[in-house]
Biopython code that builds the backbone (N, CA, C, O; Angstrom):
import numpy as np
from Bio.PDB.StructureBuilder import StructureBuilder

atoms = [
    (1, "UNK", "N", (15.964, 10.749, 9.601)),
    (1, "UNK", "CA", (15.691, 11.167, 7.976)),
    (1, "UNK", "C", (16.949, 12.422, 8.273)),
    (1, "UNK", "O", (17.856, 12.211, 7.468)),
    (2, "UNK", "N", (17.223, 13.446, 9.025)),
    (2, "UNK", "CA", (17.685, 14.485, 8.570)),
    (2, "UNK", "C", (19.321, 13.872, 8.435)),
    (2, "UNK", "O", (20.160, 14.060, 7.554)),
    (3, "UNK", "N", (19.395, 12.767, 10.170)),
    (3, "UNK", "CA", (21.094, 12.162, 9.572)),
    (3, "UNK", "C", (21.899, 12.202, 8.138)),
    (3, "UNK", "O", (22.983, 12.656, 7.769)),
    (4, "UNK", "N", (20.307, 11.163, 7.233)),
    (4, "UNK", "CA", (20.846, 10.019, 6.335)),
    (4, "UNK", "C", (21.233, 11.123, 5.894)),
    (4, "UNK", "O", (22.433, 11.122, 5.620)),
    (5, "UNK", "N", (20.429, 12.566, 5.618)),
    (5, "UNK", "CA", (20.313, 12.893, 4.119)),
    (5, "UNK", "C", (21.499, 13.688, 4.511)),
    (5, "UNK", "O", (22.465, 13.695, 3.749)),
    (6, "UNK", "N", (21.531, 14.335, 5.581)),
    (6, "UNK", "CA", (23.360, 15.166, 5.554)),
    (6, "UNK", "C", (24.103, 14.153, 5.417)),
    (6, "UNK", "O", (25.039, 14.378, 4.650)),
    (7, "UNK", "N", (24.075, 12.930, 5.920)),
    (7, "UNK", "CA", (25.884, 12.508, 5.181)),
    (7, "UNK", "C", (25.315, 12.175, 3.801)),
    (7, "UNK", "O", (26.020, 12.742, 2.967)),
    (8, "UNK", "N", (24.124, 11.344, 3.100)),
    (8, "UNK", "CA", (24.570, 10.972, 1.527)),
    (8, "UNK", "C", (25.217, 12.831, 0.897)),
    (8, "UNK", "O", (26.083, 13.033, 0.046)),
    (9, "UNK", "N", (24.438, 13.859, 1.665)),
    (9, "UNK", "CA", (24.733, 14.782, 0.630)),
    (9, "UNK", "C", (26.303, 14.897, 0.788)),
    (9, "UNK", "O", (27.157, 14.742, -0.085)),
    (10, "UNK", "N", (26.490, 15.257, 2.335)),
    (10, "UNK", "CA", (27.768, 15.235, 2.027)),
    (10, "UNK", "C", (29.010, 14.441, 1.406)),
    (10, "UNK", "O", (30.098, 14.991, 1.232)),
    (11, "UNK", "N", (28.775, 13.185, 1.105)),
    (11, "UNK", "CA", (29.281, 12.274, 1.037)),
    (11, "UNK", "C", (29.058, 11.787, -0.290)),
    (11, "UNK", "O", (29.562, 10.722, -0.648)),
    (12, "UNK", "N", (27.995, 12.817, -1.417)),
    (12, "UNK", "CA", (28.161, 12.394, -2.859)),
    (12, "UNK", "C", (28.970, 13.889, -2.624)),
    (12, "UNK", "O", (29.957, 13.661, -3.324)),
    (13, "UNK", "N", (29.090, 14.663, -2.324)),
    (13, "UNK", "CA", (29.886, 15.538, -2.793)),
    (13, "UNK", "C", (31.668, 15.833, -2.872)),
    (13, "UNK", "O", (32.459, 16.585, -3.440)),
    (14, "UNK", "N", (31.660, 14.500, -1.730)),
    (14, "UNK", "CA", (32.766, 14.124, -1.532)),
    (14, "UNK", "C", (33.548, 15.081, -0.993)),
    (14, "UNK", "O", (34.680, 15.458, -1.295)),
    (15, "UNK", "N", (32.562, 15.530, 0.105)),
    (15, "UNK", "CA", (33.489, 16.596, 1.297)),
    (15, "UNK", "C", (33.806, 15.717, 2.732)),
    (15, "UNK", "O", (33.291, 14.703, 3.201)),
    (16, "UNK", "N", (34.830, 16.546, 3.159)),
    (16, "UNK", "CA", (34.387, 15.567, 4.301)),
    (16, "UNK", "C", (34.714, 16.197, 5.788)),
    (16, "UNK", "O", (35.817, 16.706, 5.984)),
    (17, "UNK", "N", (33.797, 16.149, 6.748)),
    (17, "UNK", "CA", (33.175, 16.356, 7.944)),
    (17, "UNK", "C", (34.617, 18.100, 7.973)),
    (17, "UNK", "O", (34.475, 19.229, 7.505)),
    (18, "UNK", "N", (35.215, 17.781, 8.358)),
    (18, "UNK", "CA", (35.934, 19.287, 8.260)),
    (18, "UNK", "C", (35.495, 20.323, 7.581)),
    (18, "UNK", "O", (34.773, 21.215, 8.025)),
    (19, "UNK", "N", (36.022, 20.203, 6.240)),
    (19, "UNK", "CA", (35.401, 20.976, 5.108)),
    (19, "UNK", "C", (34.366, 21.263, 5.666)),
    (19, "UNK", "O", (34.434, 22.292, 6.339)),
    (20, "UNK", "N", (33.114, 20.589, 5.648)),
    (20, "UNK", "CA", (31.851, 21.017, 6.004)),
    (20, "UNK", "C", (31.464, 22.102, 7.132)),
    (20, "UNK", "O", (30.615, 22.990, 7.199)),
    (21, "UNK", "N", (32.457, 21.633, 7.973)),
    (21, "UNK", "CA", (32.035, 22.110, 9.520)),
    (21, "UNK", "C", (33.096, 23.724, 9.451)),
    (21, "UNK", "O", (33.261, 24.408, 10.462)),
    (22, "UNK", "N", (33.454, 23.939, 8.651)),
    (22, "UNK", "CA", (34.803, 25.041, 8.845)),
    (22, "UNK", "C", (33.411, 26.232, 7.549)),
    (22, "UNK", "O", (33.158, 27.436, 7.579)),
    (23, "UNK", "N", (32.985, 25.331, 6.814)),
    (23, "UNK", "CA", (32.445, 25.910, 6.008)),
    (23, "UNK", "C", (30.589, 26.804, 6.837)),
    (23, "UNK", "O", (29.979, 27.847, 6.600)),
    (24, "UNK", "N", (30.438, 25.963, 7.525)),
    (24, "UNK", "CA", (29.555, 26.095, 8.203)),
    (24, "UNK", "C", (29.534, 26.800, 9.328)),
    (24, "UNK", "O", (28.443, 27.073, 9.828)),
    (25, "UNK", "N", (30.513, 27.146, 9.822)),
    (25, "UNK", "CA", (31.172, 27.766, 11.268)),
    (25, "UNK", "C", (30.709, 27.029, 12.576)),
    (25, "UNK", "O", (30.218, 27.594, 13.553)),
    (26, "UNK", "N", (30.907, 25.871, 12.464)),
    (26, "UNK", "CA", (30.416, 24.936, 13.018)),
    (26, "UNK", "C", (31.735, 24.359, 13.771)),
    (26, "UNK", "O", (32.848, 24.883, 13.812)),
    (27, "UNK", "N", (31.294, 23.099, 14.372)),
    (27, "UNK", "CA", (32.400, 22.465, 14.705)),
    (27, "UNK", "C", (32.166, 21.014, 14.343)),
    (27, "UNK", "O", (31.000, 20.627, 14.256)),
    (28, "UNK", "N", (33.302, 20.060, 14.094)),
    (28, "UNK", "CA", (33.601, 18.633, 13.011)),
    (28, "UNK", "C", (32.809, 18.038, 14.177)),
    (28, "UNK", "O", (31.947, 17.203, 13.906)),
    (29, "UNK", "N", (32.938, 18.252, 14.952)),
    (29, "UNK", "CA", (32.401, 17.204, 16.104)),
    (29, "UNK", "C", (31.268, 17.061, 16.225)),
    (29, "UNK", "O", (30.796, 15.974, 16.556)),
    (30, "UNK", "N", (30.041, 18.845, 15.828)),
    (30, "UNK", "CA", (28.638, 18.706, 15.317)),
    (30, "UNK", "C", (28.102, 17.974, 14.375)),
    (30, "UNK", "O", (27.260, 17.076, 14.355)),
    (31, "UNK", "N", (29.173, 18.885, 13.076)),
    (31, "UNK", "CA", (28.361, 17.752, 12.099)),
    (31, "UNK", "C", (28.489, 16.272, 11.957)),
    (31, "UNK", "O", (27.866, 15.708, 11.058)),
    (32, "UNK", "N", (29.421, 15.451, 12.963)),
    (32, "UNK", "CA", (29.238, 14.374, 13.022)),
    (32, "UNK", "C", (28.270, 13.608, 13.932)),
    (32, "UNK", "O", (27.846, 12.454, 13.882)),
    (33, "UNK", "N", (28.072, 14.562, 14.728)),
    (33, "UNK", "CA", (26.618, 14.246, 15.125)),
    (33, "UNK", "C", (25.442, 14.357, 15.086)),
    (33, "UNK", "O", (24.567, 13.696, 15.644)),
    (34, "UNK", "N", (25.351, 15.728, 14.008)),
    (34, "UNK", "CA", (24.075, 15.300, 13.351)),
    (34, "UNK", "C", (24.313, 14.477, 12.112)),
    (34, "UNK", "O", (23.414, 14.535, 11.272)),
    (35, "UNK", "N", (25.326, 13.744, 11.850)),
    (35, "UNK", "CA", (25.236, 13.235, 10.837)),
    (35, "UNK", "C", (24.820, 11.643, 11.371)),
    (35, "UNK", "O", (24.582, 10.727, 10.583)),
    (36, "UNK", "N", (24.787, 11.527, 12.650)),
    (36, "UNK", "CA", (25.085, 10.317, 13.216)),
    (36, "UNK", "C", (23.867, 10.321, 14.023)),
    (36, "UNK", "O", (23.705, 9.162, 14.405)),
    (37, "UNK", "N", (22.793, 11.185, 14.530)),
    (37, "UNK", "CA", (21.700, 11.269, 14.803)),
    (37, "UNK", "C", (21.933, 11.047, 16.689)),
    (37, "UNK", "O", (21.067, 10.421, 17.300)),
    (38, "UNK", "N", (22.936, 11.519, 17.308)),
    (38, "UNK", "CA", (23.227, 11.701, 18.693)),
    (38, "UNK", "C", (22.909, 13.793, 18.653)),
    (38, "UNK", "O", (22.596, 14.374, 19.693)),
    (39, "UNK", "N", (23.007, 14.235, 17.875)),
    (39, "UNK", "CA", (22.351, 15.371, 17.950)),
    (39, "UNK", "C", (21.782, 16.018, 16.956)),
    (39, "UNK", "O", (22.204, 15.999, 15.800)),
    (40, "UNK", "N", (20.465, 16.826, 17.478)),
    (40, "UNK", "CA", (19.363, 17.853, 15.981)),
    (40, "UNK", "C", (20.039, 18.833, 15.201)),
    (40, "UNK", "O", (21.069, 19.297, 15.691)),
    (41, "UNK", "N", (19.826, 19.067, 14.562)),
    (41, "UNK", "CA", (20.165, 20.363, 14.015)),
    (41, "UNK", "C", (19.393, 21.835, 14.554)),
    (41, "UNK", "O", (18.312, 21.435, 14.124)),
    (42, "UNK", "N", (19.114, 22.921, 15.016)),
    (42, "UNK", "CA", (18.244, 23.863, 15.516)),
    (42, "UNK", "C", (17.525, 23.923, 14.208)),
    (42, "UNK", "O", (17.774, 22.900, 13.570)),
    (43, "UNK", "N", (16.758, 24.701, 13.592)),
    (43, "UNK", "CA", (16.457, 25.660, 12.385)),
    (43, "UNK", "C", (17.821, 26.297, 12.419)),
    (43, "UNK", "O", (18.713, 25.460, 12.560)),
    (44, "UNK", "N", (17.992, 26.813, 12.382)),
    (44, "UNK", "CA", (18.577, 28.137, 11.637)),
    (44, "UNK", "C", (19.725, 26.977, 11.692)),
    (44, "UNK", "O", (20.688, 27.679, 11.383)),
    (45, "UNK", "N", (20.348, 25.474, 11.908)),
    (45, "UNK", "CA", (21.573, 25.290, 11.335)),
    (45, "UNK", "C", (21.119, 24.571, 10.202)),
    (45, "UNK", "O", (21.785, 24.349, 9.191)),
    (46, "UNK", "N", (20.024, 24.239, 10.406)),
    (46, "UNK", "CA", (19.562, 23.740, 9.034)),
    (46, "UNK", "C", (18.803, 24.136, 8.193)),
    (46, "UNK", "O", (18.085, 23.494, 7.426)),
    (47, "UNK", "N", (18.985, 25.545, 8.350)),
    (47, "UNK", "CA", (19.013, 26.279, 6.574)),
    (47, "UNK", "C", (20.029, 26.936, 6.366)),
    (47, "UNK", "O", (20.216, 27.875, 5.593)),
    (48, "UNK", "N", (20.989, 26.210, 7.377)),
    (48, "UNK", "CA", (22.428, 26.757, 7.065)),
    (48, "UNK", "C", (22.945, 25.659, 6.096)),
    (48, "UNK", "O", (23.423, 25.966, 5.003)),
    (49, "UNK", "N", (22.833, 24.293, 6.544)),
    (49, "UNK", "CA", (22.828, 22.968, 5.961)),
    (49, "UNK", "C", (22.157, 23.341, 4.678)),
    (49, "UNK", "O", (22.862, 23.651, 3.717)),
    (50, "UNK", "N", (20.429, 23.334, 4.551)),
    (50, "UNK", "CA", (19.695, 23.161, 3.164)),
    (50, "UNK", "C", (20.398, 24.224, 2.002)),
    (50, "UNK", "O", (20.226, 24.155, 0.785)),
    (51, "UNK", "N", (21.261, 25.251, 2.760)),
    (51, "UNK", "CA", (21.631, 26.354, 1.398)),
    (51, "UNK", "C", (23.323, 26.065, 1.407)),
    (51, "UNK", "O", (24.097, 26.980, 1.126)),
    (52, "UNK", "N", (23.633, 25.193, 1.632)),
    (52, "UNK", "CA", (25.376, 24.696, 1.900)),
    (52, "UNK", "C", (24.987, 23.865, 0.264)),
    (52, "UNK", "O", (25.032, 24.438, -0.824)),
    (53, "UNK", "N", (24.606, 22.360, 0.498)),
    (53, "UNK", "CA", (24.364, 22.163, -0.489)),
    (53, "UNK", "C", (23.348, 21.853, -1.497)),
    (53, "UNK", "O", (23.159, 20.967, -2.330)),
    (54, "UNK", "N", (22.591, 23.244, -0.984)),
    (54, "UNK", "CA", (21.569, 23.751, -2.336)),
    (54, "UNK", "C", (20.654, 22.814, -2.609)),
    (54, "UNK", "O", (20.447, 22.292, -3.705)),
    (55, "UNK", "N", (19.737, 22.471, -0.902)),
    (55, "UNK", "CA", (18.515, 21.985, -0.941)),
    (55, "UNK", "C", (17.755, 22.319, -0.487)),
    (55, "UNK", "O", (18.124, 23.466, -0.235)),
    (56, "UNK", "N", (16.155, 22.158, 0.157)),
    (56, "UNK", "CA", (15.261, 22.727, 0.750)),
    (56, "UNK", "C", (15.495, 21.693, 1.983)),
    (56, "UNK", "O", (15.954, 20.555, 1.884)),
    (57, "UNK", "N", (14.928, 22.577, 3.568)),
    (57, "UNK", "CA", (14.624, 22.061, 4.443)),
    (57, "UNK", "C", (13.346, 20.882, 4.751)),
    (57, "UNK", "O", (13.176, 19.929, 5.511)),
    (58, "UNK", "N", (12.599, 21.576, 3.682)),
    (58, "UNK", "CA", (11.836, 19.682, 3.728)),
    (58, "UNK", "C", (12.632, 18.852, 3.609)),
    (58, "UNK", "O", (13.021, 18.214, 4.588)),
    (59, "UNK", "N", (13.289, 18.540, 1.840)),
    (59, "UNK", "CA", (14.613, 17.612, 1.929)),
    (59, "UNK", "C", (14.825, 17.058, 2.945)),
    (59, "UNK", "O", (14.308, 16.008, 3.327)),
    (60, "UNK", "N", (15.919, 17.968, 3.702)),
    (60, "UNK", "CA", (16.732, 17.524, 4.752)),
    (60, "UNK", "C", (15.008, 16.662, 6.229)),
    (60, "UNK", "O", (15.169, 15.813, 7.105)),
    (61, "UNK", "N", (14.146, 17.140, 5.974)),
    (61, "UNK", "CA", (13.959, 16.599, 6.836)),
    (61, "UNK", "C", (12.899, 16.051, 6.545)),
    (61, "UNK", "O", (11.926, 16.335, 7.243)),
    (62, "UNK", "N", (12.725, 15.049, 5.382)),
    (62, "UNK", "CA", (12.016, 14.126, 4.814)),
    (62, "UNK", "C", (10.640, 14.685, 4.302)),
    (62, "UNK", "O", (10.595, 14.314, 3.129)),
    (63, "UNK", "N", (9.727, 15.247, 4.526)),
    (63, "UNK", "CA", (8.596, 16.419, 3.859)),
    (63, "UNK", "C", (8.886, 15.784, 1.778)),
    (63, "UNK", "O", (8.183, 15.545, 0.797)),
    (64, "UNK", "N", (9.575, 15.786, 1.954)),
    (64, "UNK", "CA", (10.098, 15.686, 0.354)),
    (64, "UNK", "C", (11.324, 14.839, -0.055)),
    (64, "UNK", "O", (12.488, 14.951, 0.330)),
    (65, "UNK", "N", (10.545, 13.586, -1.306)),
    (65, "UNK", "CA", (12.416, 13.028, -1.234)),
    (65, "UNK", "C", (13.317, 14.329, -3.576)),
    (65, "UNK", "O", (14.161, 14.074, -4.435)),
    (66, "UNK", "N", (12.663, 15.070, -3.404)),
    (66, "UNK", "CA", (12.898, 15.700, -4.400)),
    (66, "UNK", "C", (14.034, 16.907, -3.690)),
    (66, "UNK", "O", (13.655, 17.999, -3.265)),
    (67, "UNK", "N", (15.277, 16.496, -3.681)),
    (67, "UNK", "CA", (16.285, 17.268, -3.417)),
    (67, "UNK", "C", (16.755, 18.431, -3.781)),
    (67, "UNK", "O", (17.443, 19.177, -3.084)),
    (68, "UNK", "N", (16.212, 18.705, -5.440)),
    (68, "UNK", "CA", (16.325, 20.439, -5.937)),
    (68, "UNK", "C", (15.200, 21.458, -5.586)),
    (68, "UNK", "O", (14.033, 21.194, -5.875)),
    (69, "UNK", "N", (15.524, 22.561, -4.997)),
    (69, "UNK", "CA", (15.156, 23.484, -4.603)),
    (69, "UNK", "C", (14.298, 24.243, -5.230)),
    (69, "UNK", "O", (15.028, 24.749, -6.083)),
    (70, "UNK", "N", (12.530, 24.972, -5.516)),
    (70, "UNK", "CA", (11.710, 24.978, -6.600)),
    (70, "UNK", "C", (12.481, 26.310, -7.406)),
    (70, "UNK", "O", (13.271, 27.093, -6.879)),
    (71, "UNK", "N", (12.154, 26.320, -8.397)),
    (71, "UNK", "CA", (12.922, 26.905, -9.453)),
    (71, "UNK", "C", (12.355, 28.294, -9.077)),
    (71, "UNK", "O", (11.195, 28.446, -8.693)),
    (72, "UNK", "N", (13.318, 29.371, -9.224)),
    (72, "UNK", "CA", (12.622, 31.047, -8.523)),
    (72, "UNK", "C", (11.939, 31.381, -9.616)),
    (72, "UNK", "O", (11.889, 30.997, -10.785)),
    (73, "UNK", "N", (11.247, 32.469, -8.725)),
    (73, "UNK", "CA", (10.353, 33.127, -9.168)),
    (73, "UNK", "C", (11.087, 34.749, -10.158)),
    (73, "UNK", "O", (11.823, 35.541, -9.569)),
    (74, "UNK", "N", (10.723, 34.927, -11.527)),
    (74, "UNK", "CA", (11.365, 36.198, -12.306)),
    (74, "UNK", "C", (10.722, 37.152, -10.796)),
    (74, "UNK", "O", (10.405, 36.598, -9.744)),
    (75, "UNK", "N", (10.638, 38.904, -11.089)),
    (75, "UNK", "CA", (10.362, 40.065, -10.457)),
    (75, "UNK", "C", (8.351, 40.040, -10.539)),
    (75, "UNK", "O", (7.374, 40.237, -9.816)),
    (76, "UNK", "N", (8.723, 39.639, -12.002)),
    (76, "UNK", "CA", (6.599, 40.171, -12.259)),
    (76, "UNK", "C", (6.117, 39.200, -12.286)),
    (76, "UNK", "O", (4.924, 39.066, -12.556)),
    (77, "UNK", "N", (6.630, 38.577, -12.108)),
    (77, "UNK", "CA", (5.904, 36.617, -12.299)),
    (77, "UNK", "C", (6.212, 36.512, -10.647)),
    (77, "UNK", "O", (5.593, 35.527, -10.243)),
    (78, "UNK", "N", (6.732, 36.977, -9.850)),
    (78, "UNK", "CA", (6.367, 37.318, -7.909)),
    (78, "UNK", "C", (4.730, 38.248, -8.000)),
    (78, "UNK", "O", (3.527, 38.009, -7.889)),
    (79, "UNK", "N", (5.894, 39.713, -8.345)),
    (79, "UNK", "CA", (5.173, 40.251, -8.058)),
    (79, "UNK", "C", (3.280, 40.475, -8.724)),
    (79, "UNK", "O", (2.537, 41.401, -8.398)),
    (80, "UNK", "N", (2.969, 39.450, -9.576)),
    (80, "UNK", "CA", (1.869, 38.675, -10.071)),
    (80, "UNK", "C", (0.928, 37.966, -9.201)),
    (80, "UNK", "O", (-0.214, 38.317, -8.903)),
    (81, "UNK", "N", (1.750, 36.621, -8.731)),
    (81, "UNK", "CA", (1.458, 35.813, -7.705)),
    (81, "UNK", "C", (1.364, 36.730, -6.128)),
    (81, "UNK", "O", (0.485, 36.489, -5.300)),
    (82, "UNK", "N", (2.008, 37.367, -6.008)),
    (82, "UNK", "CA", (1.756, 38.899, -5.136)),
    (82, "UNK", "C", (-0.186, 39.172, -4.748)),
    (82, "UNK", "O", (-0.976, 38.961, -3.827)),
    (83, "UNK", "N", (-0.180, 39.737, -6.091)),
    (83, "UNK", "CA", (-0.713, 40.708, -6.319)),
    (83, "UNK", "C", (-1.964, 39.296, -6.196)),
    (83, "UNK", "O", (-2.971, 39.469, -5.509)),
    (84, "UNK", "N", (-1.842, 38.586, -6.589)),
    (84, "UNK", "CA", (-3.020, 37.203, -6.979)),
    (84, "UNK", "C", (-3.595, 36.467, -5.325)),
    (84, "UNK", "O", (-4.730, 36.103, -5.014)),
    (85, "UNK", "N", (-2.526, 36.450, -4.643)),
    (85, "UNK", "CA", (-3.129, 35.965, -3.152)),
    (85, "UNK", "C", (-3.193, 37.503, -2.589)),
    (85, "UNK", "O", (-3.417, 37.263, -1.403)),
    (86, "UNK", "N", (-3.144, 38.770, -2.679)),
    (86, "UNK", "CA", (-3.911, 39.455, -2.158)),
    (86, "UNK", "C", (-5.091, 39.801, -2.775)),
    (86, "UNK", "O", (-5.802, 40.703, -2.334)),
    (87, "UNK", "N", (-5.266, 39.385, -3.415)),
    (87, "UNK", "CA", (-7.186, 40.253, -4.378)),
    (87, "UNK", "C", (-8.050, 39.201, -3.055)),
    (87, "UNK", "O", (-7.932, 38.674, -1.950)),
    (88, "UNK", "N", (-9.030, 39.458, -4.331)),
    (88, "UNK", "CA", (-10.434, 38.586, -3.614)),
    (88, "UNK", "C", (-10.682, 37.424, -4.509)),
    (88, "UNK", "O", (-9.945, 37.022, -5.410)),
    (89, "UNK", "N", (-11.932, 36.901, -4.094)),
    (89, "UNK", "CA", (-12.375, 35.785, -5.520)),
    (89, "UNK", "C", (-12.363, 36.371, -7.019)),
    (89, "UNK", "O", (-11.936, 35.889, -8.068)),
    (90, "UNK", "N", (-13.074, 37.752, -6.686)),
    (90, "UNK", "CA", (-13.196, 38.011, -8.138)),
    (90, "UNK", "C", (-12.501, 38.420, -9.305)),
    (90, "UNK", "O", (-12.981, 38.221, -10.421)),
    (91, "UNK", "N", (-10.707, 39.334, -9.020)),
    (91, "UNK", "CA", (-9.532, 39.601, -9.198)),
    (91, "UNK", "C", (-8.942, 37.728, -8.765)),
    (91, "UNK", "O", (-8.378, 37.393, -9.806)),
    (92, "UNK", "N", (-8.904, 37.212, -8.342)),
    (92, "UNK", "CA", (-8.503, 36.130, -9.094)),
    (92, "UNK", "C", (-8.981, 35.253, -9.283)),
    (92, "UNK", "O", (-8.978, 34.376, -8.420)),
    (93, "UNK", "N", (-9.612, 35.069, -10.482)),
    (93, "UNK", "CA", (-10.755, 34.700, -11.305)),
    (93, "UNK", "C", (-9.937, 35.011, -12.293)),
    (93, "UNK", "O", (-9.288, 34.347, -13.101)),
    (94, "UNK", "N", (-10.118, 36.430, -12.035)),
    (94, "UNK", "CA", (-9.337, 37.123, -13.781)),
    (94, "UNK", "C", (-8.591, 36.941, -13.299)),
    (94, "UNK", "O", (-8.789, 35.801, -12.879)),
    (95, "UNK", "N", (-7.260, 37.409, -12.803)),
    (95, "UNK", "CA", (-6.100, 37.135, -12.886)),
    (95, "UNK", "C", (-5.691, 35.373, -13.702)),
    (95, "UNK", "O", (-5.132, 35.248, -14.792)),
    (96, "UNK", "N", (-6.064, 34.451, -12.990)),
    (96, "UNK", "CA", (-5.848, 33.567, -13.537)),
    (96, "UNK", "C", (-6.450, 33.003, -14.928)),
    (96, "UNK", "O", (-5.900, 31.991, -15.363)),
    (97, "UNK", "N", (-7.593, 33.584, -15.722)),
    (97, "UNK", "CA", (-8.067, 33.187, -16.477)),
    (97, "UNK", "C", (-6.919, 34.450, -18.109)),
    (97, "UNK", "O", (-6.770, 34.199, -19.305)),
    (98, "UNK", "N", (-6.377, 35.755, -17.196)),
    (98, "UNK", "CA", (-5.646, 36.155, -18.040)),
    (98, "UNK", "C", (-4.075, 35.353, -18.222)),
    (98, "UNK", "O", (-3.300, 35.496, -19.168)),
    (99, "UNK", "N", (-3.887, 34.446, -16.955)),
    (99, "UNK", "CA", (-3.307, 33.866, -16.975)),
    (99, "UNK", "C", (-3.434, 32.295, -18.208)),
    (99, "UNK", "O", (-2.666, 31.661, -18.932)),
    (100, "UNK", "N", (-4.229, 32.280, -18.000)),
    (100, "UNK", "CA", (-4.745, 30.909, -18.911)),
    (100, "UNK", "C", (-4.341, 31.025, -20.371)),
    (100, "UNK", "O", (-3.914, 30.121, -21.090)),
    (101, "UNK", "N", (-4.659, 32.956, -20.843)),
    (101, "UNK", "CA", (-5.401, 32.774, -21.940)),
    (101, "UNK", "C", (-3.660, 33.613, -22.317)),
    (101, "UNK", "O", (-3.546, 34.206, -23.390)),
    (102, "UNK", "N", (-2.749, 33.571, -21.576)),
    (102, "UNK", "CA", (-1.548, 33.793, -22.029)),
    (102, "UNK", "C", (-0.207, 32.401, -22.540)),
    (102, "UNK", "O", (0.644, 32.167, -23.398)),
    (103, "UNK", "N", (-0.887, 31.764, -21.181)),
    (103, "UNK", "CA", (-0.192, 30.318, -21.374)),
    (103, "UNK", "C", (-0.780, 29.938, -23.003)),
    (103, "UNK", "O", (0.155, 29.811, -23.793)),
    (104, "UNK", "N", (-2.471, 29.697, -23.759)),
    (104, "UNK", "CA", (-2.484, 29.541, -24.611)),
    (104, "UNK", "C", (-1.724, 29.829, -25.871)),
    (104, "UNK", "O", (-1.405, 29.030, -26.751)),
    (105, "UNK", "N", (-1.409, 31.583, -25.769)),
    (105, "UNK", "CA", (-0.820, 32.250, -27.330)),
    (105, "UNK", "C", (0.843, 31.740, -26.774)),
    (105, "UNK", "O", (1.520, 31.451, -27.761)),
    (106, "UNK", "N", (1.672, 31.561, -25.364)),
    (106, "UNK", "CA", (2.760, 31.296, -25.725)),
    (106, "UNK", "C", (3.050, 29.875, -26.426)),
    (106, "UNK", "O", (4.130, 29.796, -27.011)),
    (107, "UNK", "N", (2.039, 28.507, -26.437)),
    (107, "UNK", "CA", (1.558, 27.658, -26.669)),
    (107, "UNK", "C", (1.525, 27.031, -28.062)),
    (107, "UNK", "O", (1.935, 25.968, -28.527)),
    (108, "UNK", "N", (0.756, 28.299, -28.645)),
    (108, "UNK", "CA", (0.222, 28.473, -30.128)),
    (108, "UNK", "C", (1.440, 29.104, -30.588)),
    (108, "UNK", "O", (1.575, 28.904, -31.795)),
    (109, "UNK", "N", (2.432, 29.827, -30.061)),
    (109, "UNK", "CA", (3.176, 30.046, -30.732)),
    (109, "UNK", "C", (4.563, 29.422, -30.893)),
    (109, "UNK", "O", (5.602, 29.926, -31.319)),
    (110, "UNK", "N", (4.286, 28.101, -30.405)),
    (110, "UNK", "CA", (5.384, 27.048, -30.439)),
    (110, "UNK", "C", (5.779, 26.552, -30.992)),
    (110, "UNK", "O", (6.962, 26.228, -31.085)),
    (111, "UNK", "N", (4.282, 26.132, -31.993)),
    (111, "UNK", "CA", (3.740, 25.530, -32.690)),
    (111, "UNK", "C", (4.559, 26.021, -34.280)),
    (111, "UNK", "O", (4.193, 25.521, -35.344)),
]
sb = StructureBuilder()
sb.init_structure("model")
sb.init_model(0)
sb.init_chain("A")
sb.init_seg("    ")
for serial, (resi, resn, name, xyz) in enumerate(atoms, 1):
    if name == "N":
        sb.init_residue(resn, " ", resi, " ")
    sb.init_atom(name, np.array(xyz, "f"), 0.0, 1.0, " ", f" {name:<3s}", serial, name[0])
structure = sb.get_structure()
């Protein structure tokens, strides 16, 4: 799966193996070997490919068919999520109810 995804992403962007290799600081032969399945990229190289192609490692590995990375959370939403994850069941229920309340207000305002 990795080899097909790497090649199709590169071709979709009309890039040469040499251009990708130079950008990722690897050899053109390594890019070719990854795309032809003769070599498997290490985790570090896979992460570099995903960042370069602006996709996810899940997409490259075939765990998802969606090449788009998930949306980034703003700092406040990230803080709320961390608070939720580190809370107990009662606190999580409270945070959930507050979130649903806010969503309802926003839906009402959009009308």
